[in-house]
TIDREN-685483 format. One record per residue: y, x, z of N, C-alpha, C, O in turn; residue number from 1; residue in three letters. Coordinates in Angstrom, 2 decimals, decimal comma. Example, Ala and Ser with C-alpha at 12.3 -4.5 7.8 and 13.67 -1.06 7.14 Angstrom:
       n_Y       n_X       n_Z      ca_Y      ca_X      ca_Z       c_Y       c_X       c_Z       o_Y       o_X       o_Z   resi   resn
     -5,69     13,19      7,80     -4,50     12,30      7,80     -3,30     13,20      7,80     -3,32     14,24      8,46      1    ALA
     -2,25     12,85      7,08     -1,06     13,67      7,14      0,03     12,90      7,87      1,14     13,41      8,04      2    SER
***
This chain:
       n_Y       n_X       n_Z      ca_Y      ca_X      ca_Z       c_Y       c_X       c_Z       o_Y       o_X       o_Z   resi   resn
     -1,17      0,84      0,00      0,00      0,00      0,00      1,24      0,90      0,00      1,32      1,84      0,78      1    MET
      2,18      0,60     -0,87      3,41      1,38     -0,97      4,56      0,60     -0,33      4,81     -0,55     -0,68      2    LYS
      5,26      1,25      0,61      6,32      0,61      1,37      7,65      1,29      1,13      7,72      2,49      0,90      3    LEU
      8,72      0,49      1,20     10,08      1,01      1,17     10,80      0,49      2,41     10,81     -0,72      2,67      4    LEU
     11,39      1,40      3,17     12,18      1,03      4,34     13,64      1,32      4,02     14,00      2,46      3,73      5    ILE
     14,48      0,29      4,08     15,90      0,43      3,82     16,66      0,06      5,09     16,70     -1,10      5,49      6    ALA
     17,27      1,07      5,72     18,03      0,84      6,95     19,09      1,91      7,07     18,84      3,08      6,76      7    ASP
     20,28      1,53      7,50     21,37      2,50      7,60     21,32      3,33      8,87     22,11      4,27      9,01      8    ASP
     20,44      3,02      9,80     20,30      3,80     11,03     19,16      4,79     10,87     18,00      4,41     10,73      9    HIS
     19,50      6,07     10,90     18,51      7,13     10,68     17,33      7,04     11,64     16,18      7,16     11,22     10    ASP
     17,61      6,83     12,92     16,55      6,80     13,92     15,58      5,65     13,68     14,36      5,84     13,78     11    LEU
     16,09      4,48     13,36     15,24      3,32     13,09     14,38      3,59     11,87     13,16      3,39     11,90     12    VAL
     15,01      4,04     10,81     14,32      4,28      9,54     13,22      5,33      9,70     12,08      5,11      9,27     13    ARG
     13,54      6,45     10,31     12,57      7,54     10,43     11,46      7,21     11,43     10,32      7,61     11,24     14    GLU
     11,79      6,48     12,50     10,78      6,09     13,48      9,78      5,12     12,87      8,57      5,28     13,05     15    THR
     10,27      4,12     12,15      9,37      3,17     11,47      8,48      3,89     10,47      7,28      3,64     10,40     16    LEU
      9,06      4,78      9,69      8,29      5,51      8,68      7,21      6,36      9,34      6,06      6,36      8,90     17    ALA
      7,57      7,08     10,40      6,59      7,93     11,09      5,46      7,10     11,69      4,29      7,48     11,61     18    ALA
      5,80      5,96     12,29      4,78      5,08     12,86      3,83      4,57     11,78      2,62      4,59     11,96     19    PHE
      4,39      4,11     10,67      3,55      3,55      9,60      2,65      4,61      8,97      1,49      4,34      8,66     20    LEU
      3,16      5,81      8,79      2,34      6,90      8,26      1,22      7,23      9,25      0,08      7,45      8,84     21    VAL
      1,53      7,26     10,54      0,51      7,53     11,56     -0,55      6,45     11,61     -1,69      6,70     12,00     22    ALA
     -0,18      5,23     11,22     -1,12      4,11     11,21     -1,93      4,02      9,91     -2,76      3,13      9,75     23    GLU
     -1,69      4,96      8,99     -2,52      5,02      7,79     -1,85      4,64      6,49     -2,49      4,68      5,44     24    GLY
     -0,58      4,28      6,53      0,12      3,99      5,28      0,55      5,31      4,67      1,39      6,01      5,23     25    PHE
     -0,03      5,65      3,55      0,21      6,97      2,95      1,54      7,03      2,19      2,15      8,10      2,13     26    ALA
      1,97      5,93      1,64      3,17      5,94      0,80      4,28      5,14      1,45      4,32      3,91      1,32     27    LEU
      5,18      5,82      2,13      6,33      5,19      2,77      7,58      5,93      2,32      7,76      7,10      2,64     28    VAL
      8,44      5,24      1,57      9,71      5,81      1,15     10,81      5,22      2,03     10,69      4,09      2,50     29    ASP
     11,87      5,98      2,24     12,99      5,51      3,04     14,30      5,73      2,30     14,46      6,71      1,57     30    THR
     15,23      4,80      2,50     16,58      4,91      1,95     17,56      4,40      3,00     17,19      3,68      3,92     31    VAL
     18,85      4,80      2,84     19,85      4,49      3,85     20,88      3,44      3,43     21,79      3,13      4,20     32    ALA
     20,75      2,89      2,22     21,75      1,91      1,78     21,13      0,92      0,80     20,05      1,15      0,25     33    SER
     21,83     -0,18      0,60     21,39     -1,18     -0,37     21,35     -0,57     -1,77     20,42     -0,80     -2,54     34    LEU
     22,38      0,21     -2,10     22,43      0,85     -3,42     21,21      1,74     -3,65     20,61      1,69     -4,72     35    GLU
     20,84      2,54     -2,66     19,67      3,40     -2,77     18,39      2,58     -2,87     17,47      2,97     -3,58     36    GLN
     18,33      1,47     -2,15     17,15      0,60     -2,22     16,98      0,02     -3,61     15,87     -0,02     -4,15     37    ALA
     18,07     -0,44     -4,19     18,01     -1,00     -5,55     17,59      0,06     -6,56     16,82     -0,22     -7,47     38    LEU
     18,09      1,28     -6,40     17,71      2,38     -7,29     16,22      2,70     -7,14     15,53      2,90     -8,14     39    GLU
     15,74      2,75     -5,90     14,33      3,05     -5,66     13,44      1,97     -6,25     12,40      2,28     -6,84     40    ALA
     13,83      0,70     -6,10     13,02     -0,40     -6,64     13,06     -0,45     -8,16     12,14     -0,99     -8,78     41    MET
     14,10      0,10     -8,76     14,16      0,16    -10,22     13,22      1,23    -10,77     12,75      1,13    -11,90     42    ALA
     12,94      2,25     -9,95     12,09      3,36    -10,38     10,62      3,18    -10,03      9,76      3,78    -10,67     43    LYS
     10,33      2,38     -9,01      8,95      2,25     -8,54      8,67      0,82     -8,11      9,59      0,03     -7,86     44    ALA
      7,39      0,50     -8,04      6,96     -0,81     -7,56      6,48     -0,66     -6,13      5,69      0,24     -5,82     45    THR
      6,96     -1,53     -5,26      6,58     -1,51     -3,84      5,83     -2,77     -3,49      6,13     -3,85     -4,00     46    TYR
      4,84     -2,63     -2,63      4,11     -3,78     -2,12      4,90     -4,51     -1,05      4,79     -5,73     -0,90     47    ASP
      5,72     -3,75     -0,31      6,51     -4,34      0,78      7,80     -3,57      0,92      7,81     -2,34      0,88     48    LEU
      8,91     -4,30      1,08     10,21     -3,70      1,33     10,73     -4,24      2,65     10,90     -5,44      2,82     49    VAL
     10,97     -3,33      3,60     11,59     -3,70      4,87     13,08     -3,41      4,73     13,50     -2,26      4,67     50    LEU
     13,87     -4,48      4,67     15,28     -4,36      4,34     16,13     -4,84      5,51     16,00     -5,98      5,96     51    LEU
     16,99     -3,96      6,00     17,96     -4,32      7,04     19,02     -5,18      6,39     19,81     -4,69      5,58     52    ASP
     19,07     -6,46      6,72     20,01     -7,34      6,06     21,41     -7,26      6,66     22,31     -7,96      6,20     53    TYR
     21,61     -6,41      7,68     22,93     -6,26      8,28     23,55     -4,89      8,01     24,50     -4,50      8,68     54    ALA
     23,03     -4,15      7,04     23,59     -2,83      6,75     24,74     -2,97      5,74     24,84     -4,00      5,07     55    MET
     25,59     -1,95      5,63     26,71     -2,00      4,67     26,23     -2,33      3,26     25,20     -1,82      2,81     56    PRO
     26,97     -3,17      2,60     26,62     -3,60      1,25     25,87     -4,92      1,21     25,77     -5,56      0,17     57    GLY
     25,35     -5,32      2,36     24,61     -6,58      2,44     25,54     -7,68      2,96     26,51     -7,41      3,67     58    MET
     25,21     -8,91      2,59     25,91    -10,08      3,10     24,86    -11,02      3,68     24,65    -12,12      3,17     59    ARG
     24,22    -10,57      4,73     23,14    -11,36      5,32     21,95    -11,36      4,38     21,58    -10,30      3,87     60    GLY
     21,36    -12,51      4,16     20,20    -12,61      3,27     20,61    -12,75      1,81     19,73    -12,78      0,94     61    LEU
     21,88    -12,83      1,51     22,36    -12,96      0,14     23,01    -11,65     -0,25     23,92    -11,18      0,44     62    VAL
     22,56    -11,04     -1,37     23,17     -9,77     -1,81     24,16    -10,01     -2,92     24,77     -9,06     -3,41     63    THR
***
């Protein structure tokens, strides 16, 4: 399963990624902004995207 974590808080993003890798998820990508998330999704297909809907560039659940 390929995951993308998008969160503007470094500690949250890196902690989630480290936990998921330790639990057996081999492919975990991380980005720090909505713009980076959109770029990553344009380049690759993800099974799951964990998206912080309160980070800069977001307007709640509507982008």
